[in-house]
C-alpha positions as CSV (number, residue, x, y, z in Angstrom):
1,M,-10.2,56.2,-14.6
2,E,-12.4,58.5,-16.6
3,N,-9.9,58.2,-19.5
4,I,-10.1,54.5,-19.5
5,Q,-14.0,54.6,-19.6
6,F,-13.6,57.0,-22.5
7,F,-11.6,54.6,-24.5
8,F,-14.1,51.8,-23.8
9,R,-17.1,54.0,-24.6
10,N,-15.8,55.5,-27.8
11,S,-14.0,52.5,-29.2
12,S,-16.3,52.5,-32.2
13,N,-15.7,56.3,-33.0
14,S,-12.5,57.2,-34.7
15,P,-10.5,60.1,-33.1
16,S,-10.9,62.2,-36.2
17,T,-14.6,62.2,-36.3
18,S,-15.2,62.8,-32.5
19,L,-12.6,65.5,-31.8
20,G,-15.1,67.7,-30.1
21,A,-16.5,64.9,-28.0
22,L,-13.0,64.0,-27.1
23,V,-12.2,67.4,-25.8
24,S,-15.6,67.7,-24.0
25,E,-15.1,64.3,-22.4
26,L,-11.5,65.2,-21.2
27,G,-13.2,68.1,-19.3
28,T,-10.9,70.9,-20.0
29,G,-13.5,73.3,-19.2
30,V,-12.7,75.3,-22.3
31,K,-14.9,75.6,-25.3
32,F,-13.2,74.1,-28.2
33,D,-14.1,74.5,-31.8
34,A,-12.5,72.1,-34.2
35,S,-13.4,74.1,-37.3
36,Q,-11.0,76.9,-36.3
37,L,-8.1,74.6,-36.5
38,S,-6.1,74.3,-39.7
39,Q,-6.0,71.1,-41.6
40,A,-2.4,70.5,-40.6
41,A,-3.3,71.1,-36.9
42,K,-6.2,68.8,-37.3
43,E,-3.9,66.0,-38.7
44,W,-1.3,66.5,-36.1
45,L,-4.0,66.5,-33.4
46,D,-5.6,63.5,-34.9
47,A,-2.1,61.7,-35.1
48,R,-1.3,62.7,-31.6
49,V,-4.6,61.4,-30.3
50,T,-4.3,58.1,-32.2
51,E,-0.7,57.8,-31.0
52,Q,-1.7,58.3,-27.5
53,V,-4.7,56.1,-27.7
54,S,-2.6,53.4,-29.3
55,A,0.0,53.7,-26.5
56,R,-2.7,53.6,-23.8
57,V,-4.3,50.5,-25.5
58,A,-0.8,48.9,-25.8
59,D,-0.2,49.8,-22.1
60,L,-3.6,48.2,-21.1
61,E,-2.9,45.2,-23.3
62,S,0.5,44.8,-21.8
63,L,-1.1,45.1,-18.2
64,V,-3.7,42.6,-19.2
65,Q,-1.2,40.3,-20.6
66,E,0.9,40.7,-17.4
67,R,-2.1,40.0,-15.2
68,V,-3.2,37.0,-17.3
69,A,0.4,35.7,-17.0
70,K,0.7,36.4,-13.3
71,A,-2.8,34.8,-12.8
72,R,-1.7,31.7,-15.0
73,A,1.5,31.4,-13.1
74,D,-0.2,31.7,-9.8
75,L,-2.9,29.1,-11.0
76,E,-0.1,26.8,-12.2
77,S,1.8,27.2,-8.9
78,R,-1.3,26.4,-6.9
79,L,-2.1,23.4,-9.1
80,R,1.3,22.2,-8.9
81,S,1.3,22.5,-5.1
82,Q,-2.0,20.8,-4.8
83,I,-0.9,17.9,-7.1
84,E,2.3,17.5,-5.2
85,Q,0.3,17.4,-1.8
86,E,-2.1,14.9,-3.3
87,M,0.9,12.8,-4.7
88,M,2.8,13.0,-1.3
89,H,-0.6,11.9,0.4
90,E,-0.9,9.0,-2.0
91,V,2.7,8.1,-1.4
92,E,2.2,8.2,2.3
93,E,-1.0,6.0,1.9
94,S,1.0,3.7,-0.2
95,R,3.7,3.4,2.3
96,K,1.3,2.7,5.1
97,R,-0.4,-0.1,3.1
98,E,2.9,-1.6,2.3
99,D,4.0,-1.4,6.0
100,E,0.8,-3.1,7.1
101,S,1.2,-5.6,4.3
102,K,4.7,-6.4,5.4
103,K,3.7,-6.6,9.1
104,R,1.0,-9.0,8.1
105,C,3.5,-11.1,6.0
106,I,6.0,-11.2,9.1
107,E,3.1,-12.2,11.4
108,L,1.9,-15.0,9.0
109,E,5.6,-16.2,8.6
110,E,6.0,-16.3,12.4
111,N,2.7,-18.2,12.8
112,L,3.8,-20.5,10.0
113,E,7.3,-21.1,11.7
114,K,5.5,-21.7,15.0
115,K,3.1,-24.1,13.5
116,M,6.0,-25.9,11.6
117,K,7.8,-26.2,15.0
118,E,4.7,-27.5,16.7
119,L,4.3,-30.0,13.9
120,E,7.9,-31.2,14.1
121,E,7.6,-31.5,17.9
122,T,4.4,-33.5,17.5
123,E,6.0,-35.7,14.9
124,K,9.0,-36.2,17.1
125,K,6.7,-37.2,20.0
126,L,4.7,-39.5,17.9
127,K,7.9,-41.2,16.6
128,Q,9.2,-41.6,20.2
129,E,5.8,-42.9,21.3
130,R,5.9,-45.3,18.3
131,L,9.5,-46.5,19.1
132,L,8.5,-46.9,22.7
133,M,5.3,-48.9,21.6
134,L,7.5,-51.0,19.2
135,E,10.0,-51.6,21.9
136,T,7.3,-52.6,24.5
137,K,5.6,-54.8,21.8
138,S,9.0,-56.5,21.2
139,K,9.6,-57.1,24.9
140,L,6.0,-58.5,25.3
141,E,6.5,-60.6,22.4
142,M,9.8,-61.9,23.8
143,E,8.1,-62.5,27.2
144,R,5.2,-64.2,25.4
145,N,7.6,-66.4,23.5
146,A,9.5,-67.2,26.7
147,L,6.3,-68.0,28.5
148,I,5.3,-70.2,25.5
149,Q,8.7,-71.9,25.6
150,E,8.5,-72.4,29.3
151,R,4.9,-73.8,29.1
152,E,6.0,-76.1,26.4
153,T,9.0,-77.2,28.3
154,L,6.9,-77.7,31.5
155,T,4.2,-79.5,29.5
156,K,6.8,-81.9,28.1
157,S,8.4,-82.5,31.4
158,E,4.9,-83.3,32.9
159,Q,4.1,-85.5,30.1
160,Q,7.5,-87.2,30.4
161,A,7.0,-87.6,34.1
162,I,3.5,-89.0,33.8
163,L,4.6,-91.3,31.0
164,N,7.9,-92.0,32.5
165,K,9.4,-92.1,29.2
166,G,11.9,-89.5,29.7
167,G,15.5,-89.8,30.1
168,T,15.1,-89.4,33.9
169,M,13.5,-92.0,36.0
170,R,11.4,-91.2,38.8
171,A,12.5,-92.5,42.1
172,P,10.9,-95.7,43.0
173,I,8.1,-95.5,45.5
174,K,9.2,-97.1,48.7
175,L,6.5,-98.2,51.1
176,K,7.4,-98.9,54.6
177,L,4.8,-100.6,56.6
178,G,6.4,-100.4,59.9
179,F,8.6,-103.6,59.4
180,K,12.1,-103.7,59.7
């Protein structure tokens, strides 16, 4: 952890200029004098430090990239799961609404059929009553006509009897006064 902090604290310093600081931060406990090293050793040490720093930075970048990718994949997975759950909930709600709508339609159709049957029965009864009324009217009309005919016949017969002008003669009235 100390090494990681070192990289972040000294990111502005190049390894060649802070070689002494690098050694003191690594805490080797040994006094190090960079002036005693040869130019080739300094270059080798500088290249080696740069190589290790670059490797560690690459490792850290790789680790960060892995974590970012993992976090992104995890977030995508959670979002996908949440969206799927929401979609399933919406589909379920839609099914419920559709079922309720179908149920209402069936009830309305049943009510309509029931009312149509009631209407047909009412029409049938009305037709039967109308036919019965027409039949009764016809019978009453026939009876009335028959009564009118009978009255006319009776009236004629009475008139003919009174006037004695009819084809039938009334029997003469015989009076008997007790004589033989």
